Backbone and ligand atoms as CSV (ligand in chain L), in Angstrom:
chain,resi,resn,atom,element,x,y,z
A,1,MET,N,N,-25.906,-15.523,24.367
A,1,MET,CA,C,-26.618,-14.452,23.666
A,1,MET,C,C,-26.258,-13.081,24.283
A,2,VAL,N,N,-26.267,-13.040,25.604
A,2,VAL,CA,C,-25.932,-11.776,26.280
A,2,VAL,C,C,-24.487,-11.377,25.931
A,3,VAL,N,N,-23.621,-12.400,25.953
A,3,VAL,CA,C,-22.206,-12.130,25.642
A,3,VAL,C,C,-22.085,-11.614,24.228
A,4,PHE,N,N,-22.812,-12.255,23.310
A,4,PHE,CA,C,-22.768,-11.839,21.913
A,4,PHE,C,C,-23.194,-10.361,21.774
A,5,ARG,N,N,-24.285,-10.002,22.464
A,5,ARG,CA,C,-24.763,-8.614,22.388
A,5,ARG,C,C,-23.738,-7.651,22.950
A,6,LEU,N,N,-23.127,-8.058,24.059
A,6,LEU,CA,C,-22.114,-7.207,24.672
A,6,LEU,C,C,-20.964,-6.977,23.718
A,7,LEU,N,N,-20.519,-8.047,23.079
A,7,LEU,CA,C,-19.392,-7.970,22.159
A,7,LEU,C,C,-19.728,-7.065,20.981
A,8,SER,N,N,-20.916,-7.206,20.409
A,8,SER,CA,C,-21.213,-6.375,19.251
A,8,SER,C,C,-21.392,-4.934,19.667
A,9,ALA,N,N,-21.888,-4.699,20.884
A,9,ALA,CA,C,-22.018,-3.318,21.345
A,9,ALA,C,C,-20.633,-2.691,21.496
A,10,LEU,N,N,-19.715,-3.460,22.033
A,10,LEU,CA,C,-18.333,-2.963,22.224
A,10,LEU,C,C,-17.722,-2.615,20.861
A,11,ARG,N,N,-17.910,-3.532,19.884
A,11,ARG,CA,C,-17.338,-3.314,18.571
A,11,ARG,C,C,-17.921,-2.037,17.960
A,12,PHE,N,N,-19.202,-1.879,18.147
A,12,PHE,CA,C,-19.869,-0.711,17.573
A,12,PHE,C,C,-19.309,0.581,18.177
A,13,GLU,N,N,-19.136,0.568,19.500
A,13,GLU,CA,C,-18.712,1.793,20.168
A,13,GLU,C,C,-17.255,2.162,19.869
A,14,SER,N,N,-16.419,1.133,19.663
A,14,SER,CA,C,-15.003,1.492,19.447
A,14,SER,C,C,-14.781,1.978,18.024
A,15,GLY,N,N,-15.766,1.820,17.123
A,15,GLY,CA,C,-15.673,2.365,15.760
A,15,GLY,C,C,-14.617,1.691,14.933
A,16,PRO,N,N,-14.402,2.185,13.694
A,16,PRO,CA,C,-13.418,1.543,12.832
A,16,PRO,C,C,-12.007,1.690,13.394
A,17,VAL,N,N,-11.198,0.673,13.263
A,17,VAL,CA,C,-9.833,0.699,13.782
A,17,VAL,C,C,-8.916,1.305,12.713
A,18,ASP,N,N,-7.983,2.179,13.106
A,18,ASP,CA,C,-7.037,2.768,12.161
A,18,ASP,C,C,-6.152,1.697,11.557
A,19,PRO,N,N,-5.814,1.786,10.256
A,19,PRO,CA,C,-4.815,0.860,9.717
A,19,PRO,C,C,-3.478,1.087,10.418
A,20,PRO,N,N,-2.673,0.041,10.596
A,20,PRO,CA,C,-1.411,0.163,11.341
A,20,PRO,C,C,-0.520,1.287,10.778
A,21,GLY,N,N,-0.481,1.441,9.459
A,21,GLY,CA,C,0.372,2.472,8.868
A,21,GLY,C,C,-0.033,3.880,9.317
A,22,LEU,N,N,-1.328,4.107,9.472
A,22,LEU,CA,C,-1.815,5.407,9.926
A,22,LEU,C,C,-1.428,5.629,11.383
A,23,THR,N,N,-1.454,4.576,12.173
A,23,THR,CA,C,-1.029,4.681,13.574
A,23,THR,C,C,0.436,5.116,13.648
A,24,VAL,N,N,1.283,4.529,12.795
A,24,VAL,CA,C,2.699,4.905,12.766
A,24,VAL,C,C,2.837,6.358,12.295
A,25,PHE,N,N,2.117,6.698,11.250
A,25,PHE,CA,C,2.154,8.075,10.695
A,25,PHE,C,C,1.857,9.103,11.779
A,26,ARG,N,N,0.874,8.794,12.606
A,26,ARG,CA,C,0.540,9.735,13.719
A,26,ARG,C,C,1.578,9.673,14.818
A,27,ALA,N,N,1.994,8.465,15.191
A,27,ALA,CA,C,2.927,8.309,16.312
A,27,ALA,C,C,4.263,8.983,16.004
A,28,GLN,N,N,4.678,8.964,14.728
A,28,GLN,CA,C,5.958,9.572,14.357
A,28,GLN,C,C,5.812,11.039,13.988
A,29,GLN,N,N,4.588,11.556,14.133
A,29,GLN,CA,C,4.317,12.956,13.908
A,29,GLN,C,C,4.543,13.415,12.472
A,30,CYS,N,N,4.435,12.491,11.542
A,30,CYS,CA,C,4.465,12.874,10.126
A,30,CYS,C,C,3.333,13.879,9.877
A,31,ASP,N,N,2.232,13.706,10.605
A,31,ASP,CA,C,1.070,14.576,10.393
A,31,ASP,C,C,1.298,15.989,10.933
A,32,HIS,N,N,2.395,16.235,11.660
A,32,HIS,CA,C,2.682,17.594,12.108
A,32,HIS,C,C,3.199,18.447,10.974
A,33,CYS,N,N,3.772,17.808,9.943
A,33,CYS,CA,C,4.334,18.570,8.820
A,33,CYS,C,C,3.577,18.333,7.511
A,34,HIS,N,N,3.020,17.148,7.334
A,34,HIS,CA,C,2.441,16.788,6.032
A,34,HIS,C,C,0.931,16.811,6.024
A,35,ALA,N,N,0.390,17.466,5.012
A,35,ALA,CA,C,-1.050,17.382,4.777
A,35,ALA,C,C,-1.381,16.024,4.142
A,36,LEU,N,N,-2.506,15.481,4.484
A,36,LEU,CA,C,-2.978,14.246,3.861
A,36,LEU,C,C,-4.493,14.229,3.994
A,37,ASP,N,N,-5.152,13.964,2.886
A,37,ASP,CA,C,-6.598,14.053,2.821
A,37,ASP,C,C,-7.297,13.346,3.973
A,38,GLY,N,N,-8.093,14.080,4.723
A,38,GLY,CA,C,-8.882,13.482,5.805
A,38,GLY,C,C,-8.090,13.229,7.084
A,39,ILE,N,N,-6.794,13.517,7.090
A,39,ILE,CA,C,-5.961,13.185,8.251
A,39,ILE,C,C,-5.281,14.423,8.830
A,40,SER,N,N,-4.718,15.254,7.960
A,40,SER,CA,C,-3.979,16.394,8.437
A,40,SER,C,C,-3.990,17.516,7.397
A,41,GLN,N,N,-3.881,18.750,7.894
A,41,GLN,CA,C,-3.789,19.888,6.967
A,41,GLN,C,C,-2.514,20.664,7.201
A,42,ALA,N,N,-1.502,20.001,7.772
A,42,ALA,CA,C,-0.224,20.675,8.064
A,42,ALA,C,C,0.421,21.151,6.760
A,43,THR,N,N,1.188,22.224,6.863
A,43,THR,CA,C,1.756,22.811,5.638
A,43,THR,C,C,3.283,22.925,5.667
A,44,LEU,N,N,3.952,22.426,6.714
A,44,LEU,CA,C,5.427,22.521,6.783
A,44,LEU,C,C,6.091,21.663,5.694
A,45,GLY,N,N,5.591,20.442,5.518
A,45,GLY,CA,C,6.118,19.555,4.479
A,45,GLY,C,C,5.170,19.595,3.278
A,46,LEU,N,N,5.441,18.760,2.291
A,46,LEU,CA,C,4.570,18.689,1.111
A,46,LEU,C,C,3.294,17.941,1.454
A,47,SER,N,N,2.246,18.166,0.675
A,47,SER,CA,C,1.045,17.339,0.815
A,47,SER,C,C,1.398,15.928,0.304
A,48,LEU,N,N,0.964,14.930,1.037
A,48,LEU,CA,C,1.246,13.553,0.612
A,48,LEU,C,C,0.042,12.939,-0.116
A,49,ASP,N,N,-0.939,13.755,-0.477
A,49,ASP,CA,C,-2.049,13.237,-1.284
A,49,ASP,C,C,-1.496,12.686,-2.601
A,50,GLY,N,N,-1.855,11.480,-2.955
A,50,GLY,CA,C,-1.406,10.900,-4.225
A,50,GLY,C,C,0.028,10.407,-4.210
A,51,ILE,N,N,0.653,10.334,-3.025
A,51,ILE,CA,C,2.045,9.924,-2.946
A,51,ILE,C,C,2.275,8.515,-3.499
A,52,GLY,N,N,1.271,7.652,-3.363
A,52,GLY,CA,C,1.389,6.279,-3.881
A,52,GLY,C,C,1.657,6.262,-5.399
A,53,GLN,N,N,1.112,7.257,-6.086
A,53,GLN,CA,C,1.328,7.372,-7.536
A,53,GLN,C,C,2.667,8.038,-7.829
A,54,ARG,N,N,2.983,9.104,-7.074
A,54,ARG,CA,C,4.181,9.900,-7.339
A,54,ARG,C,C,5.462,9.195,-6.951
A,55,ALA,N,N,5.394,8.298,-5.950
A,55,ALA,CA,C,6.601,7.735,-5.347
A,55,ALA,C,C,7.515,7.089,-6.392
A,56,SER,N,N,6.933,6.445,-7.406
A,56,SER,CA,C,7.764,5.715,-8.379
A,56,SER,C,C,8.401,6.653,-9.392
A,57,THR,N,N,8.073,7.967,-9.353
A,57,THR,CA,C,8.618,8.907,-10.338
A,57,THR,C,C,9.792,9.692,-9.797
A,58,ARG,N,N,10.139,9.521,-8.525
A,58,ARG,CA,C,11.134,10.385,-7.899
A,58,ARG,C,C,12.573,10.000,-8.224
A,59,LEU,N,N,12.922,8.741,-8.131
A,59,LEU,CA,C,14.282,8.320,-8.410
A,59,LEU,C,C,14.247,7.372,-9.601
A,60,PRO,N,N,15.024,7.613,-10.652
A,60,PRO,CA,C,14.993,6.772,-11.836
A,60,PRO,C,C,15.278,5.311,-11.474
A,61,GLY,N,N,14.433,4.402,-11.913
A,61,GLY,CA,C,14.649,2.968,-11.723
A,61,GLY,C,C,14.355,2.479,-10.312
A,62,VAL,N,N,13.842,3.357,-9.449
A,62,VAL,CA,C,13.536,2.924,-8.065
A,62,VAL,C,C,12.008,2.853,-7.886
A,63,ALA,N,N,11.521,1.684,-7.479
A,63,ALA,CA,C,10.079,1.483,-7.308
A,63,ALA,C,C,9.546,2.326,-6.135
A,64,GLY,N,N,8.250,2.639,-6.174
A,64,GLY,CA,C,7.615,3.506,-5.180
A,64,GLY,C,C,7.936,3.123,-3.740
A,65,PRO,N,N,7.699,1.879,-3.331
A,65,PRO,CA,C,7.927,1.523,-1.930
A,65,PRO,C,C,9.391,1.686,-1.517
A,66,ASP,N,N,10.316,1.390,-2.454
A,66,ASP,CA,C,11.734,1.559,-2.135
A,66,ASP,C,C,12.099,3.029,-1.975
A,67,TYR,N,N,11.518,3.868,-2.832
A,67,TYR,CA,C,11.742,5.311,-2.707
A,67,TYR,C,C,11.259,5.799,-1.318
A,68,LEU,N,N,10.048,5.373,-0.931
A,68,LEU,CA,C,9.492,5.840,0.337
A,68,LEU,C,C,10.371,5.402,1.511
A,69,ARG,N,N,10.807,4.149,1.486
A,69,ARG,CA,C,11.713,3.674,2.538
A,69,ARG,C,C,12.947,4.568,2.655
A,70,ARG,N,N,13.588,4.804,1.500
A,70,ARG,CA,C,14.822,5.602,1.526
A,70,ARG,C,C,14.561,7.038,2.008
A,71,LYS,N,N,13.494,7.599,1.471
A,71,LYS,CA,C,13.165,8.996,1.807
A,71,LYS,C,C,12.899,9.149,3.308
A,72,ILE,N,N,12.203,8.170,3.895
A,72,ILE,CA,C,11.873,8.271,5.315
A,72,ILE,C,C,13.118,8.069,6.189
A,73,LEU,N,N,13.963,7.111,5.828
A,73,LEU,CA,C,15.155,6.836,6.643
A,73,LEU,C,C,16.218,7.903,6.448
A,74,ARG,N,N,16.477,8.290,5.174
A,74,ARG,CA,C,17.525,9.280,4.875
A,74,ARG,C,C,16.960,10.305,3.914
A,75,PRO,N,N,16.304,11.326,4.424
A,75,PRO,CA,C,15.529,12.235,3.570
A,75,PRO,C,C,16.363,12.914,2.465
A,76,ASP,N,N,17.669,13.081,2.626
A,76,ASP,CA,C,18.410,13.760,1.569
A,76,ASP,C,C,18.641,12.888,0.348
A,77,THR,N,N,18.093,11.669,0.373
A,77,THR,CA,C,18.130,10.789,-0.792
A,77,THR,C,C,17.423,11.439,-1.995
A,78,TRP,N,N,16.452,12.275,-1.700
A,78,TRP,CA,C,15.737,13.068,-2.711
A,78,TRP,C,C,15.167,14.269,-2.006
A,79,ARG,N,N,15.352,15.468,-2.560
A,79,ARG,CA,C,14.803,16.665,-1.937
A,79,ARG,C,C,13.807,17.326,-2.893
A,80,ALA,N,N,12.682,17.719,-2.354
A,80,ALA,CA,C,11.724,18.452,-3.154
A,80,ALA,C,C,12.390,19.729,-3.662
A,81,PRO,N,N,12.426,19.955,-4.983
A,81,PRO,CA,C,13.180,21.073,-5.552
A,81,PRO,C,C,12.692,22.424,-5.046
A,82,ASP,N,N,11.369,22.550,-4.788
A,82,ASP,CA,C,10.827,23.859,-4.439
A,82,ASP,C,C,10.674,24.027,-2.934
A,83,SER,N,N,11.298,23.146,-2.142
A,83,SER,CA,C,11.119,23.259,-0.702
A,83,SER,C,C,12.406,23.759,-0.031
A,84,LEU,N,N,12.271,24.776,0.808
A,84,LEU,CA,C,13.439,25.317,1.507
A,84,LEU,C,C,13.669,24.557,2.786
A,85,LYS,N,N,12.646,23.866,3.281
A,85,LYS,CA,C,12.781,23.136,4.535
A,85,LYS,C,C,13.179,21.702,4.282
A,86,ALA,N,N,13.835,21.102,5.277
A,86,ALA,CA,C,14.266,19.705,5.140
A,86,ALA,C,C,13.437,18.854,6.088
A,87,MET,N,N,13.433,17.579,5.786
A,87,MET,CA,C,12.690,16.628,6.619
A,87,MET,C,C,13.651,15.928,7.573
A,88,PRO,N,N,13.222,15.613,8.819
A,88,PRO,CA,C,14.108,14.883,9.747
A,88,PRO,C,C,14.295,13.436,9.275
A,89,ALA,N,N,15.470,12.846,9.581
A,89,ALA,CA,C,15.713,11.452,9.238
A,89,ALA,C,C,15.122,10.525,10.291
A,90,TYR,N,N,14.554,9.401,9.815
A,90,TYR,CA,C,13.931,8.468,10.752
A,90,TYR,C,C,14.750,7.186,10.918
A,91,GLU,N,N,15.964,7.214,10.413
A,91,GLU,CA,C,16.822,6.043,10.582
A,91,GLU,C,C,17.015,5.761,12.065
A,92,GLY,N,N,16.762,4.509,12.485
A,92,GLY,CA,C,16.924,4.157,13.897
A,92,GLY,C,C,15.729,4.492,14.760
A,93,LYS,N,N,14.727,5.162,14.193
A,93,LYS,CA,C,13.569,5.546,15.011
A,93,LYS,C,C,12.368,4.630,14.768
A,94,LEU,N,N,12.404,3.843,13.686
A,94,LEU,CA,C,11.277,2.978,13.356
A,94,LEU,C,C,11.758,1.527,13.324
A,95,SER,N,N,10.902,0.600,13.801
A,95,SER,CA,C,11.238,-0.807,13.641
A,95,SER,C,C,10.987,-1.177,12.181
A,96,GLY,N,N,11.531,-2.333,11.755
A,96,GLY,CA,C,11.289,-2.803,10.389
A,96,GLY,C,C,9.817,-2.974,10.111
A,97,ALA,N,N,9.086,-3.485,11.096
A,97,ALA,CA,C,7.638,-3.724,10.924
A,97,ALA,C,C,6.906,-2.395,10.777
A,98,GLU,N,N,7.291,-1.409,11.579
A,98,GLU,CA,C,6.622,-0.108,11.502
A,98,GLU,C,C,6.869,0.534,10.144
A,99,LEU,N,N,8.111,0.428,9.660
A,99,LEU,CA,C,8.424,1.016,8.358
A,99,LEU,C,C,7.623,0.311,7.254
A,100,ASP,N,N,7.528,-1.019,7.317
A,100,ASP,CA,C,6.733,-1.761,6.336
A,100,ASP,C,C,5.278,-1.293,6.330
A,101,GLU,N,N,4.702,-1.152,7.526
A,101,GLU,CA,C,3.301,-0.761,7.632
A,101,GLU,C,C,3.094,0.659,7.099
A,102,LEU,N,N,4.027,1.538,7.479
A,102,LEU,CA,C,3.916,2.938,7.036
A,102,LEU,C,C,4.021,3.022,5.526
A,103,VAL,N,N,5.008,2.327,4.937
A,103,VAL,CA,C,5.222,2.404,3.494
A,103,VAL,C,C,4.042,1.798,2.737
A,104,SER,N,N,3.551,0.615,3.167
A,104,SER,CA,C,2.456,0.034,2.377
A,104,SER,C,C,1.179,0.862,2.498
A,105,TRP,N,N,0.999,1.507,3.649
A,105,TRP,CA,C,-0.195,2.370,3.780
A,105,TRP,C,C,-0.036,3.621,2.904
A,106,LEU,N,N,1.170,4.225,2.902
A,106,LEU,CA,C,1.388,5.420,2.065
A,106,LEU,C,C,1.167,5.104,0.587
A,107,MET,N,N,1.504,3.868,0.172
A,107,MET,CA,C,1.333,3.509,-1.228
A,107,MET,C,C,-0.143,3.452,-1.629
A,108,THR,N,N,-1.070,3.413,-0.653
A,108,THR,CA,C,-2.491,3.415,-0.969
A,108,THR,C,C,-3.075,4.830,-0.992
A,109,ARG,N,N,-2.219,5.840,-0.700
A,109,ARG,CA,C,-2.761,7.204,-0.591
A,109,ARG,C,C,-2.575,7.985,-1.890
L,1,HEC,C1,C,9.502,18.534,10.602
L,1,HEC,C2,C,8.659,18.326,9.456
L,1,HEC,C3,C,8.548,16.940,8.846
L,1,HEC,C4,C,8.250,15.759,9.446
L,1,HEC,C5,C,8.002,15.489,10.930
L,1,HEC,C6,C,8.168,14.762,8.398
L,1,HEC,N1,N,8.407,15.338,7.194
L,1,HEC,FE1,FE,8.339,14.436,5.377
L,1,HEC,N2,N,8.989,16.143,4.471
L,1,HEC,C7,C,9.164,17.366,5.101
L,1,HEC,C8,C,9.600,18.355,4.145
L,1,HEC,C9,C,9.896,19.833,4.454
L,1,HEC,C10,C,9.660,17.700,2.899
L,1,HEC,C11,C,10.061,18.335,1.552
L,1,HEC,C12,C,11.564,18.553,1.514
L,1,HEC,C13,C,12.271,17.254,1.294
L,1,HEC,O1,O,12.014,16.619,0.268
L,1,HEC,O2,O,13.063,16.862,2.177
L,1,HEC,C14,C,9.261,16.303,3.134
L,1,HEC,C15,C,9.168,15.346,2.156
L,1,HEC,C16,C,8.605,14.086,2.342
L,1,HEC,C17,C,8.353,13.117,1.300
L,1,HEC,C18,C,8.631,13.279,-0.177
L,1,HEC,C19,C,7.303,13.579,-0.879
L,1,HEC,C20,C,7.367,13.424,-2.370
L,1,HEC,O3,O,6.483,14.035,-3.020
L,1,HEC,O4,O,8.200,12.694,-2.903
L,1,HEC,C21,C,7.798,12.014,1.897
L,1,HEC,C22,C,7.356,10.724,1.214
L,1,HEC,C23,C,7.709,12.280,3.313
L,1,HEC,N3,N,8.222,13.567,3.548
L,1,HEC,C24,C,7.200,11.409,4.232
L,1,HEC,C25,C,7.233,11.616,5.610
L,1,HEC,C26,C,6.859,10.610,6.577
L,1,HEC,C27,C,6.280,9.241,6.255
L,1,HEC,C28,C,7.076,11.175,7.802
L,1,HEC,C29,C,6.948,10.514,9.154
L,1,HEC,C30,C,7.698,9.282,9.354
L,1,HEC,C31,C,7.555,12.520,7.603
L,1,HEC,N4,N,7.648,12.746,6.250
L,1,HEC,C32,C,7.869,13.440,8.616
L,1,HEC,C33,C,8.963,17.598,6.453
L,1,HEC,C34,C,8.657,16.655,7.411
């Protein structure tokens, strides 16, 4: 019983755990450039609010998750027409698992 109380107190104090994709987003400093509702208000890059919906409209015939993968690894795959700044390439900087987590989390935003 004491152990149970201790465990639930610990769980309560540590609060909700970030989804893995959000952890990657922060670790890779995406939030230094991109605004995202409730997470960041950075203005260097585009706002990523609603990116899960927009992602499938960027490259003809390319599904949203595939577009995000390509854009993150090799940003010149698609460039925002109204942006003068470029995004850094993440090829070689993310493990396959990190990229998967990041992409599936972005698809929910
Ligand atoms: C140094 C600033 C910077 C960093 C860091 C950065 N980006 Fe970007 N990003 C940009 C800029 C500027 C653009 C718009 C120009 C372009 O398309 O390349 C952009 C565009 C994008 C787009 C296209 C948005 C759309 O509407 O299609 C996505 C998706 C994206 N970034 C995701 C990420 C993710 C995920 C990370 C972290 C792994 C990241 N960015 C890190 C600057 C950055």
